[in-house]
N, C-alpha and C positions, 0 to 999 in steps of 0.2 A: 355956503361952501360948494365949490364945483365937485361933481361926482368923482373926478380923478383924485382930488385932494382928499375927499371923504373916504374913498376906497383905501388910499394909502394910510390915512390916520387910523381907521378902524382895524385894518389888517395888522398894522404895526402894534396896536394895542393888544391884539391876540398873541403876537409874538412876545411882547414884553411881559405879559402875564404868564407865559409858558403854556398857553393853550395848545400851540403848535410850535415846533422849533423854527419852522420857516414856511414860506408860502410864495407862490408865483401866481399872479392873476393876469389874465389877458382878456381884453374886450376889443373886438374888431367890429366897427360899424361904418357902413358906407365908405369903405376904403381907408378909414383911419384906425390905427392900432394903438391901444394903450396897454402898457405892460408895467407891472410892479413886481419886483423881486425883493423879498424882505427876509431877515433872519439868517439862519444857518442851515446847512444840510444835515446836521445832527445835533442832538442835545449836548450842550456844552462844547460844541465843535468850533473850530476856528475858521472853517471853510464857509465863506458867505454863500447864501443862495444867489443863483444867477438866472438870467433869462433862459439860458440853455441847460439848466440843471435837468437831469434825467430822472423820471419818476416811474414807479410801477403803476400802470394805469388800470390794472385788474379788469373789471367788467366793461370798461370803455374799449376793450378789445372786441367785444361782441358786435358792434356796428361795423367794424373793419372786416370781420369774418363774413358778415352778411353781405357787404359790398362785394367781396370776392365771390360769393355764391352767385350774385346777380351777374357778375362778369362771365361766369361759366354758363349761366342761362343764356346770356346774349350770344355767346360762342356756339350755342347749340349742344354743349356738352352735357348739360343738365336741363331738366324741365321741372317747373314748380310743382306740378301735380302728378308726376310720375313716382311710383314707389322707389324708395332708396335701395331696395333689395338688389338691384342690378350691380351696385358697387359695394353694398354692405349685405352680402348674403347671410351673414350671421343674424340679421334682424328679420329674416323671413319667418312667417308662421309664428308670430309672437303670441305668447300667452299673457293674460291679464289677471292680476290678483282679483279673487272674488270679493275681497274687502281689504282695504289698505292695512288694517292692523292684523290681518290673518296670516297663517303660515304660507310659506313660499310655494308649497305644492297644492294649494287650493286655488285653482285658476280656471279661467274660461278662455275660449279662443278670441283672438282679436277680430273685431268686426270688419276691419279693412287694414291694408298695409300702411306703414308710415311713409309720408311723402316729404319732399324737400320743403314744401310750404309748412308742414307741421314743425319741422326743425326751426325754420326761420321765425315762426310765430310762437314757439315754445309750447306747442300743443301736441307733442309726440306721445305724452302719457307717462312721462317719468321726469322727476325733478326734485328740488329741495322740498322737504317737509318741515314745517316750522314747529318747533317744540323740542323736547328732550331728545338727544341724538339716539338714545337706546330704546325709544318708545315703540318703534315698529321693527318687526323682523327684517323687512326689506331694506331699511336704512342700516341696520346692523350689518347685514350681508354686504351691502355696497361699501361700507366703511372697511370691512375686513378685506375686501378685494383691492383696497388702496386705489380707487378710481379717481380720487380727488374731486368727486362730484358734489361734496358738501363741505362747507367751511371755507376759510380763506385759502387763496391759491398757494400751493407748494409745488413749484415746477418740477422738482426732482423726485416727487413721490410717485406719480402715475407711471406705468410702464409705457413702452413704445406703442404707437397707434394700433398695430395689428393685435398685440397682446391685450391692449386695453379693450378693444372691441370683443375679443374672445371672452374676456372676463365679464364684460357688461352683458353679453348675450346669454350668460347663464342665469340672469335675473329675469323674472317676469316684469312687465310694465305695471305701473301703479294704477293707471286708468286707461280707458280706451283712447286710441289716437283720435284727436280732434275734439275730445270731450271737454277739456279744460286747459287753462294756462298753468304751466309749472316751470319754475325758474331754473335756469342754468344748464342742466345736463344736455339739453338739445344742442347747445352750442359746442359741447364737447364732441357729441356725435357728428355734428356738422364739420368739425375740424378733421375728423377721419375721412368723411365723405369728400371734402374738398381735395385732400391729398390724393386719394385713390382716383377720383374722377379726372383730375388734371395730370396725373402721372408725375407730380412733383411733391416735394415736401411742402407743408403749409408755409414754412418760412420762405422758401423759394418762390412760391406762388404769390404771396403778398408782396414780396420785394419786387418781383418783375412786373406785376400788374397794377400795384397801388403805390408802394413806397417810392420806387425810382421815378415813375412818371410824375408824382407830386412833390418830389424833392424832400421826402421824409427820411432824411439821412440818419436820424438818431432813433428810429423806431424799429424794434426787433424783439426777439425772444430772449436775448441775453445782452449784457453790456461788455464789450471787449475791453481789454486792459488799457488800451489807448484812450478810453473815455471814462475810466473808473473814477477819475478825479471829479467828474461832474455828476456822479450817481449819488443819490440821497440814501440815508439810512431810513428803514421803515419801522414804524412803531405801532403798537397795538394798545389802545386804552384798556385798562383793567376792567372798566365798567363801560362797555360800548354804548349802552343806552344813556350814559351820563359822561360822555368823554371829556367834557370841559372841566369837570369838577374833581378829577383825581389823577393819579400818576399813570404813566405809560411805560410799557416794557418794550424792549427791542424785539421786533418781529423778524427782521432780516437785515443783516449787515451788508455793506457795499460789496464785500467779497463772499456773499452768501449764495442763495439759490439762483439768483439771476446773473452770476458771474461766469457761468458756462452754459452752453446750449442744453436744453432739456431733451429727454428722450421723447416726450410727448409735447410738441408745440401746441399750446392751447389757445384756440380762438375764443374761448370763453373768458379767460382772465390772465393770459400769459405775457402780454406785451409790456414793454417799457417805451416811453416817449417823452417828448418835450412839448411845451405849450405851442411853439411855432410849428412843429410837425403836425400836431393835432389840429391846429388852425387850418393848415392846408387841406386836411381831410374834411373838416367842417365847412370850409368855403367851397370845396368841390361839390358837396351835397347841396349847399345853398345855390350854387351855380348850375343846378340841374345836371350834375355829373361832370362838369367841366371846370377847370381852373386855368385861367389864362388861355393859352392855346392848346392845352392838353385835356383831351376828353378821356375820362376813365369809365364812366357809365352813361347810359342813355338817360334822357329826362324821364322816360317811362319807368325805368328801373328805380330811379330816385323817388318818383311818386309812389311806387309800390312799397318801397322801404319805409316811407314816412307817412303812410296811411294806417289808421287803426283797423286791425283785422279781427279783433276779439269781439264776439257778439255779447249782447247783454246777458244772455243765459250763461255763457262761458265765464264772464266776469263774476256773476253771482256765485258760481261754483268754484272760483279760484281765489285762494287765500294769498295775501301778500301784505304789504305795509298797510296800516290803518288808513282808510279812506282813499287809498291809491286809485281805485277805479272810478271814483267820483269825478275826477278831473283828468284822468289819463287813460290812454289805451296803449296798445302795443303794435308796432309795425314789424319790420324785419330787423331783429337784433337791437331794438331801441324803443324807448317810450315816446309817445306822441301826446301832447297836451290837447285835450278835446274840449275843455271848458275853462272859464276864468278861474284862477287859483290865487294863492297867496303871493305869487311872484308878479303876475300880470293879469289885467282884465281882458287881454286879447289872447285867445288860444291860437294854436298853430305851430308853436315851437316844438322841436324834437331833440332828443339827445339821451344821455344816460350818465350814470355815476360809476365811479370805481370805488369799491369798498375799502381800498387801502388809502383813500383820502383825496380822490380827484372827482371832477364833475365837468360836464360839457353840455351845451345846447347850441343849436343853430336855429335862428328865428327868421323865416323868410319874410314875415310881415314887417319886421323891424330892420331887415337887411343887416343882421347882426350875428356874430359868433361870440360866445362867452365861455371861458375855460378857467377853472380853478384847479390848482395842483398843490397839495400839501403831502407830507409824508407820515401823517398819523391817521390810522384807520378810524372811520366813524360812519355811522348811519347818518345820511344827510339831514333827515328830520330832527335828529338828536344833537346835531352839531351847530353851535352858534357861528362858527367860521363859515360853514356852508350857508346858513340862513342869512347872515350879514352880507356875504358876497352876492347872493342873488337879489337881495333887496336893493343893494346899492347899484348893481348892474342895471336895474330897471328903473331907478329913480329918475324922474323928470322926463322920461321918454313920452313922446306924443302917442296916443292910442291910434 
């Protein structure tokens, strides 16, 4: 069976069994694009899934924000190794928890300031802590401040950027800057930095420097009424580590949190997009920062974004998904595959997943971009839909 037929058959099986209400898959390789749109935009819904259906891409927002940062570096507005204090004075003279599970007033001084490179590589010293949400005083304090730093994205929960930064600055860091990799919060801080450094809202910066040049007409922080008929309902599996074997609850309706612009445009997890829009972004990176005749980034910036920057010592100290660091590293806002893995014996691809049900990679050695979009949240390693998509995407490819 040809890979395209097999992709359609396997994904249709998931839809028929109710694993997901619908799915859109896209594989672009050496100029040829294959797209499958199956199922419906909601459980029991009559609206069929289409190629231009709009999804909440959550953490697939992170590489886009990283690209915007590199644009400002190229402009000379920011420098990778300069302290961010110039634009974020709230983060000057940071205090660091003496121990992660300790009280917030037991701290030591920061050994050095936070830099833009720290934000891009998630080594600023603050991020998600895996385990019970009430286990650590600093996590409880962050949740009480409604920073949106932990858990699934809720665009209308965090306050506007300046207030967000004021609240965040009342917390000590969890670890010294540069000590270890910690997920997510650095991308929220980056969102504020990009807006202040550019003098624009993050929405305007991304639109002017990335979305419009690449023709990404459906990518934004909210879905306007004119496009709401293409927006999918978002679902959350009741058992996220076993998403295929149980029911799902509605996480967000089409007229919910993404139906109006948020106070805090989040480059960590706030964007919506389509497979074709994100293909343009993925191809731009694959093209060394250029798509067609439109250059968005320099080749050097793309190389920096797609190089593993995390040292062995930092990986050893950094908790994430089981065995994550055995085959992957971290560039700027995205993962970089550094060793043969269950998908391919050829390392070198880069990309990231969105926790609300999406996934992407660009593979320079295969001249390939692959994108999966569903509307049911799932950890990729626990989702048969994700595993099957990536297995089929790479079936039969020459090494």
